[in-house]
C-alpha positions, 0 to 999 in steps of 0.5 A, a space after each residue: 730178242 724175245 722176251 723169255 730170253 730177255 728174262 733170263 739174261 735180266 735174271 742172270 743181272 739179278 744174280 749178279 746183283 744179289 752176289 754183290 750185296 753178298 760181296 760187299 757185306 763180307 768183304 766189309 766184315 773181312 776188311 782188316 789193318 789200317 784201312 778198315 774203317 774206310 774200307 768197311 765203310 766203303 762196302 757197306 755204302 755199296 749195299 744200298 745201290 746194288 739193292 735198289 738194282 736188284 730190286 728193279 731187276 726183280 720187279 722188272 722180271 715179274 711185269 715181263 711174266 717172269 720169276 726171279 731168281 734167288 741165287 747169287 752168283 758165286 762171290 769170289 773169294 778174297 784173302 786180303 784188302 787188296 784182293 777184296 778191291 781187285 775183285 770188287 773192280 772186276 765185278 763192277 766192270 763186269 757189270 757195266 759191260 753186262 748193262 750196256 749190252 743189256 740196254 741195247 737189248 732192251 731197245 731191240 725188244 721195245 722196251 725204252 724204259 728198261 733201256 733207260 733205267 739200264 743206262 743209269 745203272 751203268 752209270 752207277 756201276 761205272 762210278 763204283 769202279 771208278 772209284 775203286 780203281 782209285 782206291 787201288 791206284 797207289 795200294 802197297 803191294 
């Protein structure tokens, strides 16, 4: 794992975190129906974690000599509350996969601090995914 490849991968992760921030803010505004207050609060509460992840990644990219991306990955459109939760679940599950891979790659690169931070981010994203799964468990069709 060379430095530039790691920077590029971290920039992909940063783009996904920026997308997650936009996704959560947009979905909070779009939530409707009897679950609107709870869903809006749930979505907005996630913004803080995703912002911290994005800030860490941007700082690390700069520390490695790279330029942090300012372009988010595309946000998956969702027409209703259930679709929003499903899109969030998919994004969180993908983040777990990505950060698990990135932690291994950081170890290979020799950056133990990055590897540990990425493992902490796996924990955060896993918790978000589990909470979203529980919300979807008995969701009406």
